[in-house]
Structures are given as structure tokens and as C-alpha cells.
N, C-alpha and C positions, 0 to 999 in steps of 0.2 A: 741848636741848643748847646750850651756849655755846662758841664757838670764839674764841680770842683770838690776836691777832698784835701783836707789838711788838718793837722792837729793844732790846737791853740798854742801860740807862741813859736811855731815853727816858721822858718823862712821860705820853705819850699812848698809850692802848691802843685798838686796833680790836677791837670785840667783835661777833661775828656769831652767827647761828643762835639768836637770842633769841626767846622766845615773843612772838607778835604781841599778846598781852594784857598784856605787861610795860609798866610805866610807869617814868618817870625815877626815882621814889622807890625802886622795886625795885632798880634798878642801884646807886643811891646807898647803900642799906643793905648791899648785897653788898660794894662796893669800899671803903667807909669802914673795913672791917675791916683793910685794908692800908695806910691812911693817909688824909690829907685829900684829898677829891675837890674839885677847883676848878671843873670844869664837865663836863657831859654833853650831848652832841649826839646825839639820836636821829634817825637818818636816816628821812625821810618822803618818800613819793611826791609830786612837785611838783604833780601834777594832782589827786589825790584827797586828799592830806594824811594818808593812812594810814601808820602806822609800818611800815617795811620789814624789821624784824627785825635791824637792826644799829645800832651806836652807836660814838661815839668818847668815851672816858672820859679826862679829863685829871686827873692827880694833882699834888699840890703839890710832891712830890719824886720823883725817879726811884726806883722800887721794883720789883724783879722780882716779878711776880705770876705764880705758876705753877699748872699744873693741880693739883698736889699741894695747894696752899693752897685752891683752890676745892673740891676734894673734901672737905677737912677742914671746910669751912663750908657744905657743901651743904644741910643741914637748917636753917641759920640764915636763909636768904633766902626771899623769896617767888617766886623764879624756879626753874623746873623745868629741870634740865640734867643731863647725864651726862658723865663724863670717862673 
């Protein structure tokens, strides 16, 4: 399951509840469907370096990405999630 938090009009999305096996390219493939992705920061544990299951995705332009959009593209990504 992926949970997203963002304020309307912002370019940065906070994405959580991501599979620990997900990689940056998986997120990029998902979010590029909604516009140009300028950066992805996958949060990692400072001691172990392991991915913690959340990320910040920055888009080139402010675009509302909703759960409805994610549901529509669920089968197109390599990420397992439910909405």
C-alpha cells in the first residue's frame, strides 16, 4: 500500500508504506505518468542504510496526484499497493 501526503499546489509528495523491495526506478515509473519527476529521495536508515519504506518525490510542476489516479495505473507499475 502507498500512502501519499501533499498540499495542493506543491511539487513535493511524501510517499509512505512503500514495499521495502521497491527501488527508485519503480517510483519513477509510477510518478512519470503524472508529469516530469525531478528527484526522488528514498528515506534510508542512517545506521544500516536500508530503505525505510518512504520517499519524497519532487515533480517539475505542481500537479495533484490523487488516489483515483493511482488506482487507474495500479497494474502499470512494479509497486504493489492498494487504495
